[in-house]
Gaussian input, Z-matrix of N, CA and C with variables (Angstrom, degrees):
# hf/3-21g

backbone

0 1
 N
 C     1     B1
 C     2     B2     1     A1
 N     3     B3     2     A2     1     D1
 C     4     B4     3     A3     2     D2
 C     5     B5     4     A4     3     D3
 N     6     B6     5     A5     4     D4
 C     7     B7     6     A6     5     D5
 C     8     B8     7     A7     6     D6
 N     9     B9     8     A8     7     D7
 C    10    B10     9     A9     8     D8
 C    11    B11    10    A10     9     D9
 N    12    B12    11    A11    10    D10
 C    13    B13    12    A12    11    D11
 C    14    B14    13    A13    12    D12
 N    15    B15    14    A14    13    D13
 C    16    B16    15    A15    14    D14
 C    17    B17    16    A16    15    D15
 N    18    B18    17    A17    16    D16
 C    19    B19    18    A18    17    D17
 C    20    B20    19    A19    18    D18
 N    21    B21    20    A20    19    D19
 C    22    B22    21    A21    20    D20
 C    23    B23    22    A22    21    D21
 N    24    B24    23    A23    22    D22
 C    25    B25    24    A24    23    D23
 C    26    B26    25    A25    24    D24
 N    27    B27    26    A26    25    D25
 C    28    B28    27    A27    26    D26
 C    29    B29    28    A28    27    D27
 N    30    B30    29    A29    28    D28
 C    31    B31    30    A30    29    D29
 C    32    B32    31    A31    30    D30
 N    33    B33    32    A32    31    D31
 C    34    B34    33    A33    32    D32
 C    35    B35    34    A34    33    D33
 N    36    B36    35    A35    34    D34
 C    37    B37    36    A36    35    D35
 C    38    B38    37    A37    36    D36
 N    39    B39    38    A38    37    D37
 C    40    B40    39    A39    38    D38
 C    41    B41    40    A40    39    D39
 N    42    B42    41    A41    40    D40
 C    43    B43    42    A42    41    D41
 C    44    B44    43    A43    42    D42
 N    45    B45    44    A44    43    D43
 C    46    B46    45    A45    44    D44
 C    47    B47    46    A46    45    D45
 N    48    B48    47    A47    46    D46
 C    49    B49    48    A48    47    D47
 C    50    B50    49    A49    48    D48
 N    51    B51    50    A50    49    D49
 C    52    B52    51    A51    50    D50
 C    53    B53    52    A52    51    D51
 N    54    B54    53    A53    52    D52
 C    55    B55    54    A54    53    D53
 C    56    B56    55    A55    54    D54
 N    57    B57    56    A56    55    D55
 C    58    B58    57    A57    56    D56
 C    59    B59    58    A58    57    D57
 N    60    B60    59    A59    58    D58
 C    61    B61    60    A60    59    D59
 C    62    B62    61    A61    60    D60
 N    63    B63    62    A62    61    D61
 C    64    B64    63    A63    62    D62
 C    65    B65    64    A64    63    D63
 N    66    B66    65    A65    64    D64
 C    67    B67    66    A66    65    D65
 C    68    B68    67    A67    66    D66
 N    69    B69    68    A68    67    D67
 C    70    B70    69    A69    68    D68
 C    71    B71    70    A70    69    D69
 N    72    B72    71    A71    70    D70
 C    73    B73    72    A72    71    D71
 C    74    B74    73    A73    72    D72
 N    75    B75    74    A74    73    D73
 C    76    B76    75    A75    74    D74
 C    77    B77    76    A76    75    D75
 N    78    B78    77    A77    76    D76
 C    79    B79    78    A78    77    D77
 C    80    B80    79    A79    78    D78
 N    81    B81    80    A80    79    D79
 C    82    B82    81    A81    80    D80
 C    83    B83    82    A82    81    D81
 N    84    B84    83    A83    82    D82
 C    85    B85    84    A84    83    D83
 C    86    B86    85    A85    84    D84
 N    87    B87    86    A86    85    D85
 C    88    B88    87    A87    86    D86
 C    89    B89    88    A88    87    D87
 N    90    B90    89    A89    88    D88
 C    91    B91    90    A90    89    D89
 C    92    B92    91    A91    90    D90
 N    93    B93    92    A92    91    D91
 C    94    B94    93    A93    92    D92
 C    95    B95    94    A94    93    D93
 N    96    B96    95    A95    94    D94
 C    97    B97    96    A96    95    D95
 C    98    B98    97    A97    96    D96
 N    99    B99    98    A98    97    D97
 C   100   B100    99    A99    98    D98
 C   101   B101   100   A100    99    D99
 N   102   B102   101   A101   100   D100
 C   103   B103   102   A102   101   D101
 C   104   B104   103   A103   102   D102
 N   105   B105   104   A104   103   D103
 C   106   B106   105   A105   104   D104
 C   107   B107   106   A106   105   D105
 N   108   B108   107   A107   106   D106
 C   109   B109   108   A108   107   D107
 C   110   B110   109   A109   108   D108
 N   111   B111   110   A110   109   D109
 C   112   B112   111   A111   110   D110
 C   113   B113   112   A112   111   D111
 N   114   B114   113   A113   112   D112
 C   115   B115   114   A114   113   D113
 C   116   B116   115   A115   114   D114
 N   117   B117   116   A116   115   D115
 C   118   B118   117   A117   116   D116
 C   119   B119   118   A118   117   D117
 N   120   B120   119   A119   118   D118
 C   121   B121   120   A120   119   D119
 C   122   B122   121   A121   120   D120
 N   123   B123   122   A122   121   D121
 C   124   B124   123   A123   122   D122
 C   125   B125   124   A124   123   D123
 N   126   B126   125   A125   124   D124
 C   127   B127   126   A126   125   D125
 C   128   B128   127   A127   126   D126
 N   129   B129   128   A128   127   D127
 C   130   B130   129   A129   128   D128
 C   131   B131   130   A130   129   D129
 N   132   B132   131   A131   130   D130
 C   133   B133   132   A132   131   D131
 C   134   B134   133   A133   132   D132
 N   135   B135   134   A134   133   D133
 C   136   B136   135   A135   134   D134
 C   137   B137   136   A136   135   D135
 N   138   B138   137   A137   136   D136
 C   139   B139   138   A138   137   D137
 C   140   B140   139   A139   138   D138
 N   141   B141   140   A140   139   D139
 C   142   B142   141   A141   140   D140
 C   143   B143   142   A142   141   D141
 N   144   B144   143   A143   142   D142
 C   145   B145   144   A144   143   D143
 C   146   B146   145   A145   144   D144
 N   147   B147   146   A146   145   D145
 C   148   B148   147   A147   146   D146
 C   149   B149   148   A148   147   D147
 N   150   B150   149   A149   148   D148
 C   151   B151   150   A150   149   D149
 C   152   B152   151   A151   150   D150
 N   153   B153   152   A152   151   D151
 C   154   B154   153   A153   152   D152
 C   155   B155   154   A154   153   D153
 N   156   B156   155   A155   154   D154
 C   157   B157   156   A156   155   D155
 C   158   B158   157   A157   156   D156
 N   159   B159   158   A158   157   D157
 C   160   B160   159   A159   158   D158
 C   161   B161   160   A160   159   D159
 N   162   B162   161   A161   160   D160
 C   163   B163   162   A162   161   D161
 C   164   B164   163   A163   162   D162
 N   165   B165   164   A164   163   D163
 C   166   B166   165   A165   164   D164
 C   167   B167   166   A166   165   D165
 N   168   B168   167   A167   166   D166
 C   169   B169   168   A168   167   D167
 C   170   B170   169   A169   168   D168
 N   171   B171   170   A170   169   D169
 C   172   B172   171   A171   170   D170
 C   173   B173   172   A172   171   D171
 N   174   B174   173   A173   172   D172
 C   175   B175   174   A174   173   D173
 C   176   B176   175   A175   174   D174
 N   177   B177   176   A176   175   D175
 C   178   B178   177   A177   176   D176
 C   179   B179   178   A178   177   D177
 N   180   B180   179   A179   178   D178
 C   181   B181   180   A180   179   D179
 C   182   B182   181   A181   180   D180
 N   183   B183   182   A182   181   D181
 C   184   B184   183   A183   182   D182
 C   185   B185   184   A184   183   D183
 N   186   B186   185   A185   184   D184
 C   187   B187   186   A186   185   D185
 C   188   B188   187   A187   186   D186
 N   189   B189   188   A188   187   D187
 C   190   B190   189   A189   188   D188
 C   191   B191   190   A190   189   D189
 N   192   B192   191   A191   190   D190
 C   193   B193   192   A192   191   D191
 C   194   B194   193   A193   192   D192
 N   195   B195   194   A194   193   D193
 C   196   B196   195   A195   194   D194
 C   197   B197   196   A196   195   D195
 N   198   B198   197   A197   196   D196
 C   199   B199   198   A198   197   D197
 C   200   B200   199   A199   198   D198
 N   201   B201   200   A200   199   D199
 C   202   B202   201   A201   200   D200
 C   203   B203   202   A202   201   D201
 N   204   B204   203   A203   202   D202
 C   205   B205   204   A204   203   D203
 C   206   B206   205   A205   204   D204
 N   207   B207   206   A206   205   D205
 C   208   B208   207   A207   206   D206
 C   209   B209   208   A208   207   D207
 N   210   B210   209   A209   208   D208
 C   211   B211   210   A210   209   D209
 C   212   B212   211   A211   210   D210
 N   213   B213   212   A212   211   D211
 C   214   B214   213   A213   212   D212
 C   215   B215   214   A214   213   D213
 N   216   B216   215   A215   214   D214
 C   217   B217   216   A216   215   D215
 C   218   B218   217   A217   216   D216
 N   219   B219   218   A218   217   D217
 C   220   B220   219   A219   218   D218
 C   221   B221   220   A220   219   D219
 N   222   B222   221   A221   220   D220
 C   223   B223   222   A222   221   D221
 C   224   B224   223   A223   222   D222
 N   225   B225   224   A224   223   D223
 C   226   B226   225   A225   224   D224
 C   227   B227   226   A226   225   D225
 N   228   B228   227   A227   226   D226
 C   229   B229   228   A228   227   D227
 C   230   B230   229   A229   228   D228
 N   231   B231   230   A230   229   D229
 C   232   B232   231   A231   230   D230
 C   233   B233   232   A232   231   D231
 N   234   B234   233   A233   232   D232
 C   235   B235   234   A234   233   D233
 C   236   B236   235   A235   234   D234
 N   237   B237   236   A236   235   D235
 C   238   B238   237   A237   236   D236
 C   239   B239   238   A238   237   D237
 N   240   B240   239   A239   238   D238
 C   241   B241   240   A240   239   D239
 C   242   B242   241   A241   240   D240
 N   243   B243   242   A242   241   D241
 C   244   B244   243   A243   242   D242
 C   245   B245   244   A244   243   D243
 N   246   B246   245   A245   244   D244
 C   247   B247   246   A246   245   D245
 C   248   B248   247   A247   246   D246
 N   249   B249   248   A248   247   D247
 C   250   B250   249   A249   248   D248
 C   251   B251   250   A250   249   D249
 N   252   B252   251   A251   250   D250
 C   253   B253   252   A252   251   D251
 C   254   B254   253   A253   252   D252
 N   255   B255   254   A254   253   D253
 C   256   B256   255   A255   254   D254
 C   257   B257   256   A256   255   D255
 N   258   B258   257   A257   256   D256
 C   259   B259   258   A258   257   D257
 C   260   B260   259   A259   258   D258
 N   261   B261   260   A260   259   D259
 C   262   B262   261   A261   260   D260
 C   263   B263   262   A262   261   D261
 N   264   B264   263   A263   262   D262
 C   265   B265   264   A264   263   D263
 C   266   B266   265   A265   264   D264
 N   267   B267   266   A266   265   D265
 C   268   B268   267   A267   266   D266
 C   269   B269   268   A268   267   D267
 N   270   B270   269   A269   268   D268
 C   271   B271   270   A270   269   D269
 C   272   B272   271   A271   270   D270
 N   273   B273   272   A272   271   D271
 C   274   B274   273   A273   272   D272
 C   275   B275   274   A274   273   D273
 N   276   B276   275   A275   274   D274
 C   277   B277   276   A276   275   D275
 C   278   B278   277   A277   276   D276
 N   279   B279   278   A278   277   D277
 C   280   B280   279   A279   278   D278
 C   281   B281   280   A280   279   D279
 N   282   B282   281   A281   280   D280
 C   283   B283   282   A282   281   D281
 C   284   B284   283   A283   282   D282
 N   285   B285   284   A284   283   D283
 C   286   B286   285   A285   284   D284
 C   287   B287   286   A286   285   D285
 N   288   B288   287   A287   286   D286
 C   289   B289   288   A288   287   D287
 C   290   B290   289   A289   288   D288
 N   291   B291   290   A290   289   D289
 C   292   B292   291   A291   290   D290
 C   293   B293   292   A292   291   D291
 N   294   B294   293   A293   292   D292
 C   295   B295   294   A294   293   D293
 C   296   B296   295   A295   294   D294

   B1=1.4490
   B2=1.5231
   B3=1.3428
   B4=1.4564
   B5=1.5296
   B6=1.3135
   B7=1.4588
   B8=1.5276
   B9=1.3290
   B10=1.4619
   B11=1.5221
   B12=1.3393
   B13=1.4641
   B14=1.5245
   B15=1.3391
   B16=1.4609
   B17=1.5158
   B18=1.2944
   B19=1.4630
   B20=1.5295
   B21=1.3060
   B22=1.4623
   B23=1.5318
   B24=1.3382
   B25=1.4619
   B26=1.5197
   B27=1.3253
   B28=1.4604
   B29=1.5260
   B30=1.3035
   B31=1.4568
   B32=1.5259
   B33=1.3061
   B34=1.4629
   B35=1.5244
   B36=1.3099
   B37=1.4585
   B38=1.5203
   B39=1.3298
   B40=1.4602
   B41=1.5240
   B42=1.2947
   B43=1.4559
   B44=1.5061
   B45=1.3002
   B46=1.4619
   B47=1.5236
   B48=1.3144
   B49=1.4597
   B50=1.5160
   B51=1.3119
   B52=1.4578
   B53=1.5270
   B54=1.3331
   B55=1.4667
   B56=1.5290
   B57=1.2881
   B58=1.4647
   B59=1.5158
   B60=1.2880
   B61=1.4541
   B62=1.5110
   B63=1.3114
   B64=1.4594
   B65=1.5249
   B66=1.3024
   B67=1.4684
   B68=1.5209
   B69=1.3365
   B70=1.4648
   B71=1.5284
   B72=1.3292
   B73=1.4611
   B74=1.5248
   B75=1.3195
   B76=1.4679
   B77=1.5220
   B78=1.3279
   B79=1.4637
   B80=1.5256
   B81=1.3205
   B82=1.4649
   B83=1.5181
   B84=1.3386
   B85=1.4665
   B86=1.5258
   B87=1.3236
   B88=1.4706
   B89=1.5271
   B90=1.3316
   B91=1.4657
   B92=1.5266
   B93=1.3334
   B94=1.4678
   B95=1.5250
   B96=1.3193
   B97=1.4622
   B98=1.5242
   B99=1.3316
   B100=1.4651
   B101=1.5256
   B102=1.3418
   B103=1.4607
   B104=1.5261
   B105=1.3276
   B106=1.4605
   B107=1.5310
   B108=1.3234
   B109=1.4665
   B110=1.5201
   B111=1.3251
   B112=1.4636
   B113=1.5242
   B114=1.3374
   B115=1.4628
   B116=1.5288
   B117=1.3313
   B118=1.4675
   B119=1.5243
   B120=1.3412
   B121=1.4674
   B122=1.5283
   B123=1.3453
   B124=1.4632
   B125=1.5290
   B126=1.3342
   B127=1.4637
   B128=1.5316
   B129=1.3332
   B130=1.4668
   B131=1.5260
   B132=1.3376
   B133=1.4665
   B134=1.5247
   B135=1.3425
   B136=1.4599
   B137=1.5308
   B138=1.3452
   B139=1.4679
   B140=1.5303
   B141=1.3406
   B142=1.4651
   B143=1.5245
   B144=1.3446
   B145=1.4589
   B146=1.5244
   B147=1.3346
   B148=1.4604
   B149=1.5268
   B150=1.3256
   B151=1.4656
   B152=1.5266
   B153=1.3328
   B154=1.4641
   B155=1.5240
   B156=1.3372
   B157=1.4592
   B158=1.5273
   B159=1.3251
   B160=1.4632
   B161=1.5266
   B162=1.3220
   B163=1.4597
   B164=1.5250
   B165=1.3131
   B166=1.4636
   B167=1.5220
   B168=1.3164
   B169=1.4604
   B170=1.5257
   B171=1.3156
   B172=1.4597
   B173=1.5241
   B174=1.3098
   B175=1.4546
   B176=1.5254
   B177=1.3173
   B178=1.4615
   B179=1.5265
   B180=1.3283
   B181=1.4529
   B182=1.5171
   B183=1.3071
   B184=1.4521
   B185=1.5269
   B186=1.3232
   B187=1.4591
   B188=1.5214
   B189=1.3276
   B190=1.4582
   B191=1.5145
   B192=1.3321
   B193=1.4631
   B194=1.5182
   B195=1.3301
   B196=1.4547
   B197=1.5177
   B198=1.3186
   B199=1.4623
   B200=1.5193
   B201=1.3259
   B202=1.4593
   B203=1.5237
   B204=1.3243
   B205=1.4588
   B206=1.5198
   B207=1.3267
   B208=1.4582
   B209=1.5163
   B210=1.3309
   B211=1.4543
   B212=1.5163
   B213=1.3267
   B214=1.4558
   B215=1.5206
   B216=1.3029
   B217=1.4599
   B218=1.5295
   B219=1.3277
   B220=1.4626
   B221=1.5246
   B222=1.3416
   B223=1.4512
   B224=1.5176
   B225=1.3242
   B226=1.4609
   B227=1.5273
   B228=1.3425
   B229=1.4694
   B230=1.5257
   B231=1.3157
   B232=1.4552
   B233=1.5253
   B234=1.3115
   B235=1.4596
   B236=1.5181
   B237=1.3127
   B238=1.4617
   B239=1.5278
   B240=1.3266
   B241=1.4635
   B242=1.5249
   B243=1.3238
   B244=1.4605
   B245=1.5239
   B246=1.3219
   B247=1.4613
   B248=1.5312
   B249=1.3465
   B250=1.4674
   B251=1.5288
   B252=1.3303
   B253=1.4712
   B254=1.5206
   B255=1.3243
   B256=1.4603
   B257=1.5237
   B258=1.3351
   B259=1.4542
   B260=1.5232
   B261=1.3370
   B262=1.4602
   B263=1.5186
   B264=1.3338
   B265=1.4616
   B266=1.5140
   B267=1.3246
   B268=1.4623
   B269=1.5204
   B270=1.3210
   B271=1.4607
   B272=1.5164
   B273=1.3036
   B274=1.4604
   B275=1.5155
   B276=1.3181
   B277=1.4516
   B278=1.5181
   B279=1.3242
   B280=1.4575
   B281=1.5188
   B282=1.3173
   B283=1.4535
   B284=1.5088
   B285=1.3335
   B286=1.4505
   B287=1.5102
   B288=1.3122
   B289=1.4557
   B290=1.5157
   B291=1.3386
   B292=1.4598
   B293=1.5158
   B294=1.3562
   B295=1.4690
   B296=1.4983
   A1=108.87
   A2=114.38
   A3=120.41
   A4=109.35
   A5=117.19
   A6=122.25
   A7=107.89
   A8=115.27
   A9=120.82
   A10=108.26
   A11=115.94
   A12=119.51
   A13=112.06
   A14=116.84
   A15=120.37
   A16=108.74
   A17=116.32
   A18=120.37
   A19=110.37
   A20=115.94
   A21=122.09
   A22=111.25
   A23=117.44
   A24=121.31
   A25=110.22
   A26=116.89
   A27=120.49
   A28=110.84
   A29=117.82
   A30=121.20
   A31=111.64
   A32=117.81
   A33=120.82
   A34=113.30
   A35=118.47
   A36=119.85
   A37=109.67
   A38=115.41
   A39=120.73
   A40=112.39
   A41=118.14
   A42=120.35
   A43=113.62
   A44=117.51
   A45=121.59
   A46=112.57
   A47=116.48
   A48=119.42
   A49=113.17
   A50=117.84
   A51=120.14
   A52=109.86
   A53=116.43
   A54=117.98
   A55=109.43
   A56=116.27
   A57=121.01
   A58=112.04
   A59=118.61
   A60=121.54
   A61=111.43
   A62=114.04
   A63=119.92
   A64=109.16
   A65=115.20
   A66=120.36
   A67=110.60
   A68=117.17
   A69=120.12
   A70=111.27
   A71=117.32
   A72=120.64
   A73=111.20
   A74=116.45
   A75=120.44
   A76=110.05
   A77=116.91
   A78=120.81
   A79=109.86
   A80=116.66
   A81=120.37
   A82=112.02
   A83=116.72
   A84=120.04
   A85=111.03
   A86=116.74
   A87=120.51
   A88=110.33
   A89=116.74
   A90=120.91
   A91=110.15
   A92=117.05
   A93=120.53
   A94=110.59
   A95=116.94
   A96=121.04
   A97=110.59
   A98=116.56
   A99=121.09
   A100=110.61
   A101=116.76
   A102=120.33
   A103=111.04
   A104=116.95
   A105=120.88
   A106=110.62
   A107=116.56
   A108=120.83
   A109=110.81
   A110=117.16
   A111=121.29
   A112=109.95
   A113=117.04
   A114=121.08
   A115=110.87
   A116=116.73
   A117=120.34
   A118=111.21
   A119=117.34
   A120=120.37
   A121=111.14
   A122=116.50
   A123=119.96
   A124=110.85
   A125=116.80
   A126=120.08
   A127=110.94
   A128=117.03
   A129=120.61
   A130=110.52
   A131=117.26
   A132=120.53
   A133=110.76
   A134=116.60
   A135=120.58
   A136=110.32
   A137=116.89
   A138=120.45
   A139=110.71
   A140=117.64
   A141=120.97
   A142=110.92
   A143=116.59
   A144=120.76
   A145=110.74
   A146=117.25
   A147=120.15
   A148=110.78
   A149=117.41
   A150=120.50
   A151=111.26
   A152=117.54
   A153=120.55
   A154=111.05
   A155=117.33
   A156=120.77
   A157=112.55
   A158=117.63
   A159=120.68
   A160=109.82
   A161=117.62
   A162=122.34
   A163=113.00
   A164=117.70
   A165=120.67
   A166=110.22
   A167=115.31
   A168=119.60
   A169=107.91
   A170=115.65
   A171=120.17
   A172=108.82
   A173=116.04
   A174=121.24
   A175=108.16
   A176=116.10
   A177=121.02
   A178=107.86
   A179=115.78
   A180=121.66
   A181=108.96
   A182=115.27
   A183=120.43
   A184=108.17
   A185=115.46
   A186=120.70
   A187=108.52
   A188=115.83
   A189=121.75
   A190=113.42
   A191=118.49
   A192=120.99
   A193=109.28
   A194=116.24
   A195=120.01
   A196=109.25
   A197=115.12
   A198=120.59
   A199=109.04
   A200=116.75
   A201=122.35
   A202=107.52
   A203=116.55
   A204=121.26
   A205=108.91
   A206=116.45
   A207=122.28
   A208=107.31
   A209=117.26
   A210=121.67
   A211=110.32
   A212=115.30
   A213=119.28
   A214=108.32
   A215=117.11
   A216=120.79
   A217=111.08
   A218=117.31
   A219=120.52
   A220=111.41
   A221=117.43
   A222=121.24
   A223=113.96
   A224=117.64
   A225=121.46
   A226=108.46
   A227=117.89
   A228=119.33
   A229=111.65
   A230=115.37
   A231=121.86
   A232=108.34
   A233=117.86
   A234=121.45
   A235=112.45
   A236=118.43
   A237=121.43
   A238=112.83
   A239=117.58
   A240=119.26
   A241=109.97
   A242=116.06
   A243=121.07
   A244=111.93
   A245=118.23
   A246=120.43
   A247=109.50
   A248=117.71
   A249=119.90
   A250=110.33
   A251=117.42
   A252=120.22
   A253=111.84
   A254=115.73
   A255=121.46
   A256=109.00
   A257=115.95
   A258=120.22
   A259=109.37
   A260=115.78
   A261=120.69
   A262=109.38
   A263=115.90
   A264=121.36
   A265=107.91
   A266=116.60
   A267=120.39
   A268=110.97
   A269=116.78
   A270=120.76
   A271=108.67
   A272=115.07
   A273=121.93
   A274=106.98
   A275=116.63
   A276=119.94
   A277=108.59
   A278=116.15
   A279=120.83
   A280=109.03
   A281=116.61
   A282=121.29
   A283=113.80
   A284=119.44
   A285=121.24
   A286=109.17
   A287=115.83
   A288=121.42
   A289=111.39
   A290=118.12
   A291=120.97
   A292=109.84
   A293=116.41
   A294=120.44
   A295=110.36
   D1=137.46
   D2=-175.58
   D3=-106.40
   D4=133.64
   D5=179.23
   D6=-99.45
   D7=128.30
   D8=-178.83
   D9=-105.49
   D10=127.45
   D11=-179.26
   D12=-88.26
   D13=-28.89
   D14=176.66
   D15=-132.67
   D16=156.08
   D17=-179.05
   D18=-75.74
   D19=167.02
   D20=-177.73
   D21=-62.09
   D22=-39.50
   D23=-179.46
   D24=-63.71
   D25=-42.47
   D26=179.77
   D27=-66.55
   D28=-35.54
   D29=-179.17
   D30=-71.59
   D31=-33.24
   D32=-175.87
   D33=-98.90
   D34=1.64
   D35=-179.57
   D36=-69.20
   D37=148.71
   D38=-174.39
   D39=-70.46
   D40=-36.95
   D41=-174.24
   D42=-97.81
   D43=25.87
   D44=-173.68
   D45=-60.57
   D46=-52.08
   D47=-174.80
   D48=-104.92
   D49=-0.14
   D50=-177.22
   D51=-81.15
   D52=129.23
   D53=174.88
   D54=-70.92
   D55=142.84
   D56=-177.60
   D57=-83.46
   D58=-11.26
   D59=178.29
   D60=99.87
   D61=177.38
   D62=179.36
   D63=-77.17
   D64=170.72
   D65=-179.73
   D66=-61.30
   D67=-39.37
   D68=179.65
   D69=-64.03
   D70=-38.74
   D71=178.70
   D72=-66.81
   D73=-41.22
   D74=178.79
   D75=-64.27
   D76=-44.16
   D77=178.67
   D78=-62.85
   D79=-40.69
   D80=178.33
   D81=-61.17
   D82=-41.98
   D83=178.31
   D84=-65.94
   D85=-39.11
   D86=179.35
   D87=-64.96
   D88=-44.74
   D89=179.82
   D90=-63.66
   D91=-43.04
   D92=179.35
   D93=-63.48
   D94=-41.20
   D95=179.07
   D96=-64.19
   D97=-40.64
   D98=179.21
   D99=-64.05
   D100=-45.02
   D101=-179.99
   D102=-63.94
   D103=-38.94
   D104=177.84
   D105=-64.27
   D106=-40.90
   D107=178.88
   D108=-64.36
   D109=-43.28
   D110=179.00
   D111=-62.50
   D112=-42.71
   D113=178.80
   D114=-61.04
   D115=-43.55
   D116=179.41
   D117=-65.04
   D118=-37.22
   D119=177.32
   D120=-64.14
   D121=-42.28
   D122=178.33
   D123=-62.63
   D124=-41.47
   D125=178.71
   D126=-64.77
   D127=-41.42
   D128=179.26
   D129=-64.83
   D130=-43.29
   D131=178.56
   D132=-62.77
   D133=-37.07
   D134=178.64
   D135=-63.95
   D136=-42.44
   D137=178.25
   D138=-63.85
   D139=-43.83
   D140=178.75
   D141=-61.15
   D142=-41.62
   D143=-179.31
   D144=-65.09
   D145=-41.87
   D146=178.99
   D147=-61.16
   D148=-41.33
   D149=179.46
   D150=-68.91
   D151=-37.12
   D152=-179.90
   D153=-72.45
   D154=-34.00
   D155=-178.12
   D156=-69.69
   D157=-18.17
   D158=178.15
   D159=-61.17
   D160=-34.72
   D161=-176.14
   D162=-90.60
   D163=-3.62
   D164=-178.49
   D165=-95.80
   D166=148.05
   D167=174.93
   D168=-121.02
   D169=142.79
   D170=-178.29
   D171=-80.76
   D172=129.13
   D173=-179.21
   D174=-108.12
   D175=120.81
   D176=-179.16
   D177=-113.70
   D178=123.16
   D179=178.45
   D180=-110.62
   D181=147.16
   D182=176.26
   D183=-117.91
   D184=160.59
   D185=-179.56
   D186=-60.24
   D187=129.29
   D188=-179.72
   D189=102.66
   D190=-15.42
   D191=177.38
   D192=-69.34
   D193=140.05
   D194=175.54
   D195=-89.06
   D196=132.62
   D197=-178.77
   D198=-129.93
   D199=152.97
   D200=175.95
   D201=-90.11
   D202=133.80
   D203=-178.32
   D204=-110.60
   D205=125.09
   D206=174.82
   D207=-109.44
   D208=118.20
   D209=-177.62
   D210=-94.04
   D211=142.16
   D212=173.06
   D213=-79.38
   D214=175.00
   D215=-177.71
   D216=-59.99
   D217=-32.64
   D218=-179.98
   D219=-68.60
   D220=-26.17
   D221=-177.53
   D222=-86.53
   D223=-8.67
   D224=-179.39
   D225=-87.34
   D226=131.63
   D227=-178.65
   D228=-67.41
   D229=149.98
   D230=178.01
   D231=-77.86
   D232=120.07
   D233=-176.98
   D234=-75.12
   D235=-16.55
   D236=-178.83
   D237=-89.19
   D238=-5.61
   D239=-177.32
   D240=-74.98
   D241=163.32
   D242=-177.74
   D243=-88.14
   D244=-3.78
   D245=179.63
   D246=-75.12
   D247=155.09
   D248=-178.97
   D249=-64.62
   D250=147.62
   D251=-177.96
   D252=-68.08
   D253=150.62
   D254=177.41
   D255=-82.21
   D256=155.48
   D257=177.81
   D258=-73.84
   D259=148.33
   D260=177.58
   D261=-88.79
   D262=135.52
   D263=176.10
   D264=-131.67
   D265=130.61
   D266=176.23
   D267=-84.52
   D268=-35.62
   D269=179.59
   D270=-129.95
   D271=153.81
   D272=176.25
   D273=-126.10
   D274=159.48
   D275=175.72
   D276=-98.73
   D277=135.83
   D278=178.49
   D279=-67.13
   D280=140.34
   D281=177.17
   D282=95.71
   D283=-8.40
   D284=177.92
   D285=-118.37
   D286=145.94
   D287=179.84
   D288=-113.94
   D289=18.06
   D290=-179.38
   D291=-73.51
   D292=140.59
   D293=178.42
   D294=-101.55

C-alpha cells in the first residue's frame, strides 16, 4: 500500500515549488496588471466610440436658427405647484435662453 502525502492536483500544479516573491514584488505585479487592464479598457472604449461615431452627424446651429426642444421629465414644470404656470413654446431660437 502506497501512502500519498499530497494529492495529484497539488503534485501536478504549475506553481507548486515556485516562490511567489516578496510582498513588494506581488504588489508590483498586481499594480502592473491593473494598469494593463485599464489601458486595454481605454483602447476598447476608443474602438467602440470610433464605430459609434461613424453613424453620428455633427449638427451645427447658428444664432437665430429655429430648433425643436424635447424636454425630459425633469424639465417639465410640476402642474400641482403653487407657482404660476410657464408659457408654452413649440420652437425656441438657438443662442437665446429666454423663457
